[in-house]
C-alpha positions in Angstrom: -42.4 62.9 -11.4 -40.1 59.8 -12.4 -41.2 56.5 -10.5 -37.8 54.6 -8.9 -38.8 51.2 -8.5 -37.7 49.6 -5.1 -34.1 48.3 -5.0 -34.7 44.4 -5.1 -37.2 45.1 -8.3 -34.3 47.1 -10.2 -32.1 44.4 -9.7 -34.0 41.5 -10.9 -34.8 43.7 -13.8 -31.4 44.2 -14.6 -30.1 40.7 -14.0 -32.9 39.7 -16.4 -31.4 42.0 -19.0 -28.2 40.9 -18.8 -29.2 37.4 -19.1 -31.0 38.0 -22.1 -27.5 40.1 -23.8 -25.4 36.9 -22.9 -27.6 34.3 -24.8 -27.6 37.0 -28.0 -24.1 37.0 -27.9 -23.5 33.5 -27.5 -25.7 32.7 -30.4 -23.9 35.5 -32.8 -20.6 34.3 -31.7 -22.0 30.8 -32.5 -23.4 31.8 -36.2 -20.1 34.0 -36.8 -17.8 30.5 -35.9 -19.9 28.6 -38.4 -19.5 31.2 -41.6 -15.7 31.3 -40.6 -15.4 27.4 -41.4 -17.7 27.9 -44.1 -15.3 30.4 -45.7 -12.2 28.8 -45.2 -11.0 25.4 -47.3 -11.0 22.1 -45.5 -7.9 21.0 -44.0 -6.0 17.7 -45.5 -7.1 14.7 -43.5 -4.3 13.6 -40.9 -3.1 9.7 -41.4 -4.4 7.9 -38.8 -2.0 7.0 -35.8 -1.3 8.0 -32.4 -1.4 11.7 -32.1 -2.8 12.5 -28.5 -1.7 16.4 -28.9 -4.4 17.0 -31.4 -7.3 15.4 -29.3 -9.5 18.3 -28.5 -7.6 20.3 -30.6 -9.3 22.7 -33.3 -8.3 20.9 -36.8 -5.3 21.8 -38.6 -5.5 25.1 -40.8 -8.9 25.7 -39.2 -8.4 27.6 -36.1 -11.4 27.7 -34.4 -13.5 25.6 -36.5 -17.2 24.5 -34.8 -17.2 21.3 -33.4 -19.4 18.8 -34.7 -23.0 18.6 -32.8 -23.3 16.3 -29.8 -24.1 12.9 -31.0 -22.6 13.3 -34.4 -21.6 10.0 -35.7 -19.1 10.3 -38.8 -20.1 8.0 -41.7 -18.2 5.0 -42.2 -15.0 4.9 -44.6 -14.5 1.8 -46.9 -11.7 -0.1 -45.9 -8.0 1.1 -47.1 -6.8 -0.6 -50.0 -4.1 -1.5 -48.1 -5.8 -3.6 -45.2 -7.9 -5.2 -47.8 -4.5 -6.5 -49.5 -3.1 -7.6 -46.4 -6.4 -9.5 -45.4 -6.3 -11.3 -48.5 -2.5 -12.2 -48.8 -2.7 -13.5 -45.2 -5.5 -15.8 -46.3 -3.8 -16.9 -49.3 -0.3 -17.7 -47.5 -2.3 -19.8 -45.1 -4.4 -21.8 -47.9 -0.8 -22.6 -49.3 0.7 -23.3 -46.2 -1.8 -26.1 -45.4 -2.0 -26.9 -48.9 2.0 -27.6 -48.4 1.6 -29.4 -45.2 -1.4 -31.8 -46.4 0.9 -32.7 -49.4 3.9 -33.4 -47.2 2.2 -35.4 -44.5 -0.1 -37.0 -47.5 0.6 -37.2 -51.3 4.4 -37.5 -50.6 4.7 -41.2 -50.4 2.8 -41.8 -53.4 5.7 -40.2 -56.1 8.9 -41.4 -56.8 12.3 -40.7 -55.8 12.4 -38.2 -58.9 9.4 -36.8 -58.3 9.8 -35.9 -54.9 12.6 -34.2 -55.5 11.5 -32.4 -58.5 8.4 -31.0 -55.9 10.8 -30.0 -53.1 13.2 -28.4 -55.5 10.8 -26.5 -57.5 8.2 -25.2 -54.8 11.3 -24.2 -52.6 13.4 -22.2 -55.0 9.9 -20.7 -56.6 8.9 -19.7 -52.7 13.0 -18.2 -52.1 12.9 -16.4 -55.4 9.5 -15.1 -55.6 10.3 -12.6 -53.0 13.1 -11.0 -54.7 11.0 -10.2 -57.9 8.1 -8.6 -56.0 10.3 -6.3 -54.1 11.6 -4.5 -57.6 8.0 -4.3 -58.5 7.1 -2.8 -55.0 4.6 -5.6 -54.0 6.3 -5.6 -50.5 3.3 -7.1 -49.0 2.9 -10.2 -51.3 6.6 -10.5 -51.0 5.7 -11.2 -46.9 3.4 -13.7 -47.8 5.5 -15.4 -50.1 8.4 -15.4 -47.8 6.4 -16.8 -44.7 5.6 -19.6 -47.2 9.2 -20.2 -48.1 9.9 -20.5 -44.5 7.4 -23.1 -43.9 8.3 -25.1 -47.2 12.1 -25.1 -45.5 11.1 -26.7 -42.5 8.7 -29.2 -44.6 11.9 -30.2 -46.4 13.8 -30.4 -43.2 11.3 -32.8 -42.2 11.1 -34.7 -45.3 15.0 -34.9 -45.7 14.7 -36.9 -42.3 12.1 -38.9 -42.6 13.3 -40.0 -46.5 17.0 -39.5 -46.5 18.2 -40.0 -43.2 15.3 -41.7 -41.1 18.1 -43.9 -39.1 19.6 -40.7 -37.4 18.7 -39.3 -34.4 15.7 -36.8 -33.8 17.8 -34.4 -31.5 20.9 -34.5 -33.3 19.1 -34.4 -37.2 16.7 -31.2 -35.3 20.4 -29.6 -34.2 22.0 -29.5 -37.7 18.7 -28.5 -39.2 18.4 -25.6 -37.2 21.6 -24.4 -37.8 21.5 -25.0 -41.5 18.1 -23.3 -41.7 19.1 -20.3 -39.1 22.5 -19.7 -41.5 20.2 -19.8 -44.9 17.3 -17.6 -43.5 20.2 -15.0 -42.2 21.9 -15.0 -45.8 18.4 -14.6 -47.2 17.2 -11.8 -45.1 20.3 -10.0 -45.3 20.4 -10.2 -49.4 16.8 -9.2 -49.2 16.9 -6.2 -46.2 13.3 -4.9 -47.2 11.8 -8.2 -45.9 10.9 -8.3 -42.0 10.3 -11.9 -41.5 13.6 -14.0 -42.6 15.6 -12.5 -40.0 13.4 -12.6 -36.8 12.9 -16.1 -38.0 16.6 -16.8 -38.0 17.0 -16.0 -34.8 14.4 -18.0 -33.7 16.2 -21.4 -35.1 19.1 -20.3 -33.7 17.8 -20.9 -30.2 18.0 -24.6 -30.9 21.0 -26.2 -32.2 23.2 -25.9 -29.2 20.9 -26.6 -26.8 19.5 -30.1 -29.1 23.4 -30.8 -29.8 24.0 -31.1 -26.2 20.6 -32.9 -25.3 21.4 -35.5 -28.3 25.0 -36.2 -27.2 23.8 -37.2 -23.4 25.8 -34.2 -22.2 25.4 -33.4 -18.2 23.6 -30.7 -16.9 27.0 -27.9 -16.6 27.1 -28.9 -20.1 23.5 -27.9 -21.0 24.1 -25.0 -18.9 27.4 -23.6 -21.3 24.9 -24.6 -24.0 22.0 -22.3 -23.0 25.1 -19.7 -21.9 26.4 -19.3 -25.5 22.8 -19.2 -27.4 22.0 -16.1 -25.1 25.4 -14.4 -25.6 24.7 -14.7 -29.1 21.1 -13.2 -28.5 23.0 -10.4 -26.8 24.9 -9.7 -29.4 22.7 -9.9 -31.9 20.1 -7.6 -29.3 23.0 -4.8 -30.0 24.4 -5.2 -33.3 21.2 -6.8 -35.1 19.9 -5.7 -38.2 16.1 -4.7 -37.9 14.0 -4.3 -35.0 12.3 -7.7 -35.1 15.2 -9.1 -35.3 16.8 -7.1 -32.2 13.4 -7.9 -30.3 13.2 -11.4 -31.3 16.7 -12.0 -30.0 16.1 -9.8 -26.7 13.0 -11.9 -25.7 15.1 -15.7 -26.6 18.1 -14.2 -25.0 16.6 -13.4 -21.8 14.8 -17.1 -21.1 18.1 -18.6 -22.4 19.9 -16.8 -19.6 17.7 -17.4 -17.0 17.3 -21.0 -18.0 21.2 -21.1 -17.9 21.2 -19.1 -14.6 19.0 -21.4 -13.0 21.0 -24.5 -13.8 24.3 -23.0 -12.9 22.6 -21.8 -9.2 20.8 -25.5 -9.0 24.1 -27.3 -9.6 25.9 -24.9 -7.3 23.0 -25.2 -4.3 23.3 -29.3 -4.1 26.9 -29.8 -4.9 28.4 -31.9 -2.1 31.6 -30.0 -1.7 33.4 -26.7 -2.4 35.0 -28.6 -5.2 32.0 -29.3 -7.0 30.7 -25.6 -6.4 33.5 -24.5 -8.6 32.3 -25.7 -11.9 29.1 -24.3 -11.9 30.3 -21.1 -10.4 32.5 -20.7 -13.7 29.1 -20.9 -15.4 27.7 -18.4 -13.3 30.9 -16.0 -13.3 30.7 -16.4 -16.8 27.2 -14.8 -16.9 27.9 -12.4 -15.0 30.6 -11.5 -17.3 28.2 -11.4 -20.4 25.6 -9.6 -18.7 28.0 -6.8 -17.6 29.4 -6.8 -21.2 25.7 -6.2 -22.9 25.3 -3.8 -20.0 28.1 -1.9 -21.1 26.1 -0.6 -24.3 22.6 -1.2 -23.6 20.2 2.2 -22.5 19.1 2.6 -19.1 16.9 0.0 -18.4 18.5 -2.7 -19.9 21.7 -1.4 -18.3 20.4 -1.9 -14.6 18.8 -5.0 -15.6 21.9 -6.5 -16.6 23.7 -5.4 -13.6 21.1 -7.1 -11.3 21.3 -10.2 -12.8 25.4 -9.8 -13.1 25.2 -9.2 -9.4 23.2 -12.1 -8.3 25.0 -14.4 -10.6 28.2 -13.5 -8.6 26.8 -13.7 -5.5 25.7 -17.5 -6.4 29.3 -18.2 -7.9 31.1 -16.8 -5.3 28.9 -17.4 -2.4 28.3 -21.1 -3.5 31.6 -22.3 -2.7 32.0 -21.2 1.2 28.3 -22.6 1.5 29.3 -25.8 0.6 31.8 -25.8 2.8 30.0 -25.2 5.8 26.6 -26.7 7.6 23.5 -25.7 5.9 22.1 -23.3 8.8 25.5 -20.7 7.9 26.0 -20.9 4.1 23.5 -17.8 4.3 26.7 -15.7 6.0 28.5 -16.7 2.8 25.8 -15.2 0.3 25.7 -12.3 2.8 29.4 -11.7 2.4 29.3 -11.9 -1.0 26.2 -9.5 -1.2 28.1 -7.0 0.6 31.2 -7.1 -1.4 29.0 -6.1 -4.4 29.1 -2.8 -2.8 32.9 -2.5 -4.0 31.2 -1.6 -7.6 31.3 2.2 -6.8 34.7 2.5 -6.7 35.0 0.8 -10.7 34.8 2.4 -13.7 31.4 0.4 -14.5 28.8 2.6 -16.3 26.2 4.5 -14.1 23.2 2.4 -14.4 24.8 -1.0 -15.0 26.5 -0.2 -11.0 23.4 0.9 -10.0 22.1 -2.7 -10.4 24.9 -4.0 -9.2 24.0 -2.1 -6.3 20.2 -3.5 -6.5 21.4 -6.7 -6.7 23.2 -6.5 -3.4 20.3 -4.9 -1.5 18.2 -8.0 -2.7 20.5 -10.2 -1.5 20.8 -8.4 1.9 16.7 -8.0 2.3 16.5 -12.0 1.3 18.9 -12.7 4.2 16.9 -10.1 6.5 13.3 -12.2 5.3 15.2 -15.5 6.5 15.6 -14.3 10.2 12.1 -12.8 10.3 10.2 -15.8 11.7 12.5 -16.4 14.3 12.4 -12.8 15.6 8.5 -12.9 15.3 8.7 -16.2 17.5 10.6 -14.0 20.1 8.6 -11.1 20.2 5.0 -12.8 20.0 6.0 -16.3 21.3 5.2 -15.2 25.4 1.4 -14.7 24.2 0.8 -18.3 25.0 1.3 -17.3 28.8 -2.1 -15.2 29.0 -3.4 -18.7 29.4 -1.9 -19.8 32.4 -0.5 -16.5 34.3 2.1 -17.3 36.9 2.4 -21.0 36.5 6.0 -21.2 37.6 9.2 -20.1 35.9 9.9 -22.0 32.7 13.6 -23.3 33.1 15.1 -21.9 29.6 14.0 -19.1 27.3 12.6 -21.3 24.7 10.3 -22.9 26.8 8.5 -20.0 27.3 8.1 -19.7 23.4 7.1 -21.9 20.4 8.4 -25.1 21.1 7.6 -26.2 17.7 9.9 -23.5 15.9 13.2 -25.2 14.7 15.8 -23.0 16.5 18.5 -25.3 15.3 18.1 -23.8 11.5 17.9 -20.3 12.9 21.4 -20.5 14.6 23.3 -17.8 12.0 20.2 -15.6 11.9 21.3 -13.1 15.0 25.0 -12.9 13.1 22.9 -11.7 9.7 20.8 -9.4 11.8 23.9 -7.9 13.6 26.2 -7.6 10.5 23.2 -6.0 8.8 23.1 -3.4 12.0 26.6 -2.8 12.0 26.7 -1.8 8.2 23.9 0.4 8.8 25.3 2.0 12.1 28.3 2.4 10.0 26.9 4.2 7.3 24.7 6.6 9.3 28.0 7.5 11.4 30.1 8.2 8.5 27.2 9.5 5.9 29.0 12.2 4.7 31.9 10.1 3.7 29.8 7.8 2.0 27.9 10.3 0.0 31.2 11.7 -1.3 31.5 8.3 -2.5 28.2 7.5 -4.1 27.9 10.9 -5.6 28.7 9.3 -9.4 26.1 7.3 -9.2 23.3 9.3 -7.9 24.2 12.3 -9.7 21.9 13.4 -12.1 22.1 12.5 -15.4 22.6 15.4 -17.9 21.1 16.2 -21.4 23.1 14.1 -23.9 24.7 11.6 -21.3 23.8 8.6 -19.6 24.7 5.1 -19.4 23.5 3.9 -23.4 23.5 4.9 -26.4 22.9 7.8 -28.5 19.2 7.8 -29.1 18.6 5.3 -26.7 14.9 5.6 -25.1 15.3 7.4 -21.7 18.7 7.8 -21.5 20.3 11.2 -20.5 17.5 12.8 -20.5 15.4 14.6 -17.7 12.3 13.1 -18.0 14.4 9.6 -17.4 13.9 10.2 -13.8 16.8 12.6 -13.1 16.3 14.2 -9.6 18.4 15.9 -7.0 20.9 14.1 -5.1 21.4 13.2 -1.7 24.8 15.1 -0.9 27.1 15.3 1.9 25.7 17.2 4.7 22.3 16.2 4.2 21.7 18.7 2.0 20.1 17.1 -1.6 22.2 17.7 -4.5 25.0 18.9 -2.4 28.1 18.9 -4.7 26.7 17.7 -7.4 25.1 18.7 -11.0 21.7 19.7 -11.7 19.2 20.0 -9.2 15.3 19.9 -10.2 14.2 23.1 -11.3 17.8 24.1 -12.6 19.3 23.5 -16.1 22.7 21.0 -15.6 25.8 23.0 -16.4 26.1 22.7 -20.2 22.9 22.4 -21.1 21.0 24.8 -23.0 18.1 26.9 -21.9 15.3 24.4 -24.1 16.9 21.9 -21.9 16.0 23.4 -18.5 13.2 21.8 -16.7 10.2 24.2 -16.8 11.7 26.1 -19.9 8.9 27.4 -22.4 9.6 28.2 -25.8 6.9 31.0 -25.4 5.7 33.2 -22.3 2.6 32.5 -20.4 -0.2 34.1 -22.2 0.4 33.6 -25.6 -1.9 31.8 -27.8 -0.6 28.3 -27.2 -3.4 26.1 -26.4 -4.0 24.5 -23.2 -3.3 21.0 -24.7 0.3 21.9 -25.3 1.5 21.4 -22.0 4.2 23.6 -20.3 6.7 24.1 -22.6 6.2 25.0 -26.6 5.1 22.0 -28.6 5.2 19.8 -25.5 1.8 18.0 -24.6 0.9 17.9 -20.9 1.5 14.2 -20.7 4.9 14.0 -21.7 5.7 15.0 -18.3 9.6 16.5 -17.9 11.7 17.6 -15.0 8.8 19.4 -13.1 7.2 16.0 -13.1 10.2 13.7 -12.2 10.4 11.5 -9.2 11.5 13.4 -6.7 14.4 11.0 -4.4 14.3 11.4 -0.7 16.9 13.5 0.7 20.2 12.7 2.0 19.2 13.7 5.6 15.9 11.1 5.1 18.3 8.5 3.9 20.7 8.9 6.9 17.9 8.8 9.2 16.8 5.3 7.4 20.1 4.2 8.2 20.3 4.9 11.5 16.5 3.7 12.4 17.7 0.5 10.6 20.5 -0.1 12.5 18.7 0.8 15.8 15.8 -2.2 15.0 18.3 -4.6 13.2 20.5 -4.3 16.7 17.8 -4.8 19.0 16.3 -8.0 17.0 19.7 -9.2 16.7 20.1 -9.1 20.7 16.7 -10.4 21.1 17.2 -13.6 18.7 20.4 -14.5 19.9 19.0 -15.2 23.5 16.5 -17.5 21.8 19.1 -19.4 20.1 21.5 -19.6 22.8 18.2 -20.6 24.6 19.6 -18.4 27.6 18.2 -19.0 31.4 14.4 -17.4 31.8 15.3 -14.9 34.3 18.4 -13.9 32.0 15.9 -13.7 28.8 13.4 -11.5 31.2 16.6 -9.4 32.5 17.8 -8.6 28.8 14.3 -7.6 27.7 14.0 -5.3 29.9 17.6 -4.1 29.6 17.3 -3.4 26.0 13.9 -1.6 26.3 15.7 0.6 28.7 18.3 0.9 26.0 15.9 1.8 23.3 14.5 4.9 25.6 17.6 5.9 26.2 18.2 6.2 22.6 14.5 7.7 22.2 14.9 10.6 24.3 18.5 11.6 23.1 17.1 12.2 19.5 13.4 13.7 20.8 13.1 18.0 20.6 16.4 18.2 17.9 13.9 18.8 14.8 16.6 17.5 12.2 15.0 15.4 9.6 17.7 13.2 10.0 17.7 12.6 13.5 13.9 12.5 13.5 14.0 8.7 12.2 16.3 7.5 14.7 13.8 8.3 17.8 10.8 7.5 16.8 11.8 4.2 15.3 13.4 3.6 18.7 10.1 4.7 20.7 8.4 2.2 18.7 10.8 -0.7 19.1 10.6 0.2 22.8 6.9 -0.1 23.0 7.2 -3.1 21.2 9.7 -4.7 23.1 7.8 -3.7 26.4 5.1 -5.7 25.1 7.1 -8.7 24.4 8.8 -7.9 28.0 5.6 -8.2 29.5 4.0 -10.5 28.3 7.2 -13.0 29.0 7.1 -12.3 32.8 3.7 -13.5 32.8 5.2 -16.8 33.8 6.4 -15.9 37.5 4.9 -13.7 40.0 7.9 -12.0 41.5 9.3 -11.4 37.8 5.8 -9.8 36.5 6.0 -7.3 39.6 9.6 -6.8 38.9 9.3 -6.0 35.1 6.2 -4.3 34.9 7.6 -1.9 37.9 10.8 -1.6 36.1 9.1 -0.6 33.0 6.6 1.9 34.9 9.5 3.7 36.1 11.6 3.7 32.7 8.9 5.5 30.6 8.1 7.7 33.5 11.7 9.1 33.5 11.5 9.1 29.6 8.6 11.3 30.0 10.5 13.6 32.4 13.6 13.6 30.5 12.0 13.7 26.8 11.1 17.3 25.6 7.2 18.4 24.8 5.6 16.6 21.9 4.0 13.5 20.9 7.0 11.3 22.4 6.6 12.5 25.7 2.9 12.1 25.9 3.5 8.3 24.6 6.0 7.9 27.3 3.7 9.0 30.1 0.9 6.8 28.7 3.1 4.2 28.6 3.9 4.4 32.1 0.2 4.8 33.3 -0.6 1.7 31.7 2.2 -0.3 33.3 0.8 0.8 36.9 -2.5 0.0 36.0 -1.5 -3.6 35.6 0.6 -3.3 38.7 -2.8 -2.8 40.0 -4.4 -5.8 38.9 -1.3 -7.6 40.1 -1.9 -6.5 43.4 -5.5 -7.5 43.2 -4.6 -11.1 42.1 -1.9 -11.3 44.9 -4.4 -10.8 47.3 -6.6 -13.5 46.2 -9.3 -11.1 45.5 -12.2 -12.0 43.1 -12.1 -9.6 40.0 -15.3 -7.8 41.0 -13.7 -7.1 44.4 -10.6 -6.0 42.6 -12.5 -3.2 40.8 -12.3 -0.4 43.4 -8.8 -1.1 43.3 -8.2 -0.6 39.6 -9.2 2.9 40.4 -6.4 4.0 42.5 -4.2 4.7 39.2 -7.6 6.9 37.5 -7.8 8.6 40.8 -4.0 9.7 40.6 -4.5 10.7 36.9 -7.5 13.0 37.7 -4.7 14.5 40.4 -1.8 14.2 37.9 -3.8 16.4 35.3 -4.6 18.7 38.1 -1.1 19.6 38.6 -0.3 19.9 35.1 -3.2 21.9 33.8 -3.0 22.5 30.1 -0.1 20.6 29.4 -0.2 18.3 26.1 0.2 15.8 28.3 -2.3 15.8 30.6 -5.1 15.1 28.2 -3.5 11.5 27.1 -2.8 10.6 30.8 -6.3 11.7 31.5 -7.9 9.4 29.1 -5.4 6.5 29.6 -6.9 6.6 33.3 -10.5 6.5 32.0 -10.0 3.6 30.2 -8.5 1.7 33.3 -11.3 3.1 34.9 -13.6 1.2 32.2 -11.5 -1.8 33.1 -12.5 -1.5 36.9 -16.3 -1.1 35.9 -16.1 -4.6 33.2 -14.6 -6.3 36.2 -17.2 -5.3 38.6 -20.2 -6.4 36.3 -21.0 -9.6 37.8 -22.0 -8.6 41.2 -24.3 -5.7 41.6 -23.1 -3.9 44.6 -19.6 -3.8 43.8 -20.6 -2.5 40.2 -22.9 0.4 41.8 -19.9 1.3 44.1 -17.3 1.6 41.2 -19.8 3.5 39.4 -20.2 5.8 42.2 -16.3 5.8 42.6 -16.0 7.2 38.9 -18.7 9.5 39.5 -16.5 11.1 41.9 -13.4 11.2 39.9 -15.4 12.7 37.2 -16.4 15.3 39.3 -13.6 15.7 40.9 -12.1 16.3 37.2 -15.1 18.8 36.2 -13.6 21.3 39.1 -11.2 22.6 36.6 -12.4 24.6 33.9 -11.3 23.2 30.7 -12.6 19.7 31.7 -16.1 20.8 33.2 -18.1 20.7 30.0 -17.2 16.9 29.6 -16.8 15.7 33.1 -19.7 17.2 34.9 -22.0 15.4 32.3 -20.1 12.3 32.9 -20.3 12.8 36.3 -23.8 13.1 36.5 -24.3 10.2 33.6 -22.4 8.0 36.4 -24.3 8.9 39.6 -27.6 8.2 38.3 -26.8 4.6 37.3 -25.0 3.8 40.1 -28.1 5.0 42.1 -30.2 2.7 40.0 -27.5 -0.5 40.3 -27.8 -0.1 44.1 -31.8 0.0 44.2 -31.7 -3.2 42.3 -29.2 -4.8 44.2 -31.2 -4.0 47.3 -34.5 -5.2 45.8 -36.0 -2.1 46.0 -39.7 -2.6 44.9 -40.7 1.2 45.4 -37.7 3.2 44.0 -39.9 6.3 43.9 -39.2 6.6 47.7 -35.9 7.0 47.0 -36.0 9.4 43.8 -38.9 11.7 44.9 -36.6 12.9 47.6 -33.7 14.0 44.8 -36.5 15.0 42.0 -38.4 17.6 44.3 -35.5 19.8 45.5 -33.7 19.4 42.1 -36.8 20.9 40.3 -37.0 23.6 42.9 -33.4 24.7 42.2 -34.1 24.1 38.4 -37.6 26.6 38.9 -35.0 29.1 40.4 -32.6 28.7 38.0 -35.6 29.5 35.4 -36.8 32.6 37.3 -33.3 34.1 37.7 -32.3 33.2 33.6 -35.3 32.9 31.8 -32.9 31.9 28.7 -31.8 28.8 30.6 -32.2 25.7 29.2 -35.1 23.3 30.5 -32.9 20.5 29.9 -30.3 22.2 32.5 -33.1 23.1 34.8 -35.5 20.2 35.1 -33.9 17.3 32.8 -32.0 16.0 36.2 -34.9 15.9 38.5 -37.2 14.6 36.0 -35.1 11.3 34.9 -34.3 10.7 38.3 -37.8 9.4 38.6 -39.4 8.9 35.5 -36.6 6.5 34.1 -36.4 4.6 37.4 -40.4 4.0 37.4 -40.7 3.2 33.9 -38.4 0.8 34.2 -40.2 -0.7 37.4 -43.6 -0.3 35.3 -42.9 -2.7 32.6 -42.3 -5.6 35.1 -44.9 -4.7 37.6 -48.3 -6.8 36.9 -50.6 -4.2 39.2 -52.4 -1.2 37.4 -51.7 1.3 40.0 -48.2 2.2 38.8 -48.6 2.2 35.1 -51.7 4.5 35.6 -50.3 7.1 38.1 -46.9 7.1 36.0 -49.2 7.6 32.9 -51.1 10.2 34.3 -47.9 12.1 35.8 -46.2 12.0 32.1 -49.2 13.5 30.9 -49.3 16.2 33.0 -45.7 17.3 32.6 -46.2 17.0 28.7 -48.9 19.3 29.0 -47.1 21.7 31.0 -44.2 21.4 28.9 -46.4 22.0 25.7 -48.0 25.0 27.8 -44.9 26.6 28.9 -42.9 25.7 25.9 -40.3 23.7 27.9 -39.0 21.1 25.6 -37.8 19.0 28.3 -40.6 18.3 29.8 -42.4 17.9 26.5 -40.0 15.4 25.2 -39.4 13.5 28.6 -43.0 13.7 29.8 -44.0 12.5 25.9 -41.4 9.8 25.7 -42.8 8.1 29.2 -46.3 8.6 28.5 -45.8 6.6 25.2 -43.6 3.8 26.4 -46.1 3.7 29.3 -49.0 3.3 27.1 -47.1 0.8 24.8 -46.7 -1.7 27.7 -50.2 -1.2 28.7 -51.8 -1.8 25.3 -49.3 -4.5 24.4 -51.2 -7.7 25.0 -54.3 -6.2 23.6 -52.7 -5.2 20.4 -50.8 -9.2 20.8 -54.5 -10.5 20.9 -56.1 -8.3 18.1 -53.1 -9.4 15.9 -53.5 -12.9 16.5 -57.3 -12.6 15.6 -56.5 -10.7 12.4 -56.1 -12.6 8.7 -52.5 -13.0 8.2 -52.9 -10.7 5.0 -54.3 -7.8 6.6 -51.0 -6.7 8.3 -49.2 -6.1 5.6 -52.0 -4.9 3.4 -52.5 -2.1 6.1 -48.5 -1.3 5.8 -48.7 -1.3 2.4 -51.6 1.2 2.5 -49.9 3.6 5.0 -46.8 3.4 2.9 -49.0 4.6 -0.5 -50.6 7.5 1.9 -47.5 8.8 3.0 -45.9 8.7 -0.5 -48.6 10.4 -1.7 -48.4 13.0 0.8 -44.8 12.8 1.2 -43.9 16.8 0.5 -46.8 17.4 2.9 -45.4 15.3 5.8 -42.0 16.8 5.1 -43.2 20.2 5.6 -44.9 19.1 9.1 -41.7 17.3 10.2 -39.7 20.7 9.5 -42.2 22.8 11.6 -42.4 20.1 14.1 -38.5 20.6 14.2 -38.5 24.3 13.9 -41.4 24.1 17.2 -39.2 22.2 19.1 -35.6 24.4 18.4 -37.8 27.1 19.8 -38.2 25.8 23.0 -35.9 26.2 25.8 
């Protein structure tokens, strides 16, 4: 009869055999790959360079070739001849340069005029002529080294000419002429020898100084210096656009940026410090010319440079146009002139300016508006946070005006235009929110996604006209992304080939293309594409942001206007409360609509209303009547908003704010009745009691839990107020226990509220006993413990699976814990002895009948009682022992535990399991 093994044994045998087969297969595959690699000829070595697609890929011509073993280090290759040649040429040119400098500065005076001329002519002409000969023979690196030497020699020649031939000439003027001559010389030289890379960048660097040094030498005013800087920047821009060679264009771009920035700073400084409108006209002309030059460059530049040029042009126009009226008005109101000029830049959407340049101008307009708003923030923050100082002196008396209740050190006169700035910005954002579809249609040419091959730069400009350049969906009219525009994410633009469509691939999925080849054929994973393009916010989201901004800025404008006008205190309090009411109405009106464009406005209004309510409440603390009026009105407003709002988070926030307002009102009532803080604590429980009743009425309504939790926080405040007085603390704890027990009547609150009620009643009892100076708490606790244990015993008989903590825990804790607390302060021995015996009996009963509550409670009380009794003797023994003995014993204990760590761990697990099996 054939033996059939058990299923477990057969399964284990099959697993072992399969593992052996897998291991053998892996060995054979590795050997096969090595043999294939050995039979194929080696692939040609690729030139060194940046080739991320080949990282981790098999070598070209050797598909599947095995990689080198782990830890393999390739042998060092000798330095390439070209690299060694460059090092030698660099060192040689540096040594010749040092020698030429030393000759010019040290040995120049020891030769006659003929020798000087001969040396200068021979060395300079030779250094300039040698690169032409070397280039014809293909020695490009040597020619570059000699060209660099020739550049240094021409500079030394200019210095020598000034030192010998024209020593009395002004240094700045001579430097300007020499720089111009050398720039022209090196430009012609670089164009003649087009294969050299150094002459043209050197000529660009030399061209930066003639106009600047010439104006400086002539003692020209700052405005003329600014024009010189601007003319140099324009020259650099022309070189950057039409220059020959990458090095010259990059150098011109850097130099032009520095010169243009310097010219703009000169014009801006002169415009700001002008004594009148006429004095601001000349700097304004400089700034406008700079803006025109920046736009002219942006017309032909690639995407990034075009946008940067638009930003610079926009800021320059604002500084030029706004500087004239700003010089005619008081300093505090000058910001309105610049704000008006910045807002006027938005008309660029109606011009024929290139798309990227127009976007840059709009960015400049937004930057100007943001700067104007930032100037109004300190005043708005002072209005909102200034009333915090009233917390130190509540109900001290109503101040005469609004500013008296705020920070008196803030320069309010300098904030005269801040409310106007906020109001204008709010009005514009509100208009944008109201007529958003029309605005989207007007801005559609600027927000439309660029098609492949198009864009705001010349052909071949990096990042111009490609989906990877950041094309995304367009916020169109009607709140839909891309409405009315061409080319949304995931679809090709009209006229574009299928190969250019985002996500298109030259090969279907599942081909042999390696994982590192990216989503499209031949495109590496790091190249991104339209699928990884930045996602623009939808039109609905932008419209909602505009509406939210309008609400916040309008609210801030009205708040700040009251402080700037210094209205009476009563008007300020009433005005802030009315603003809160208006924000609540706006929040309630938009809640529950569910539309993306309308969600931002009510949420923002809710946040602003909450902040305004806090500010108004703090401001009202100066007067008793104002406090009652404001907090009563706020509680009523938030309660009404909670009733009118739809179900959701907003309704819960409204209800919580109303509960907080009612809690503050009860505190005010205690202060008006001249009650001490501990005497007012029971009064503070009125609102928590109402929240319990309110929760019972709402039951599973989502608003019930936040309201009840807010009431619980009010009860916690009442407990904190009652802490200094023990009788009142016991009363407050007992009342809180009653409230928790009332909440436990509801099934959904019972799991938490029942335990909370018990946890409150027990300390209320203990605090009451301590306040009555009871020395024998057992007389009060045993009458509670005995019936509780009897009830627990009957519960266990009826339900043996019931937990011992539920049956016996409360009854035992009611006596053991107070007795333990008294025993630790009892100097006699009778109470600790009786408590220890009782705890020992309870522990043994728990171990005998496997009851977890008895074992743990009795053991813990027994251990603490024994520690209390043995503590004096332990202290005496420890004082008599040598100082080195306790550390030695601790170290020995650690060694023993470490040596038997696994055994101790197993013992701990067995103990945990044994306790877990107890009831």
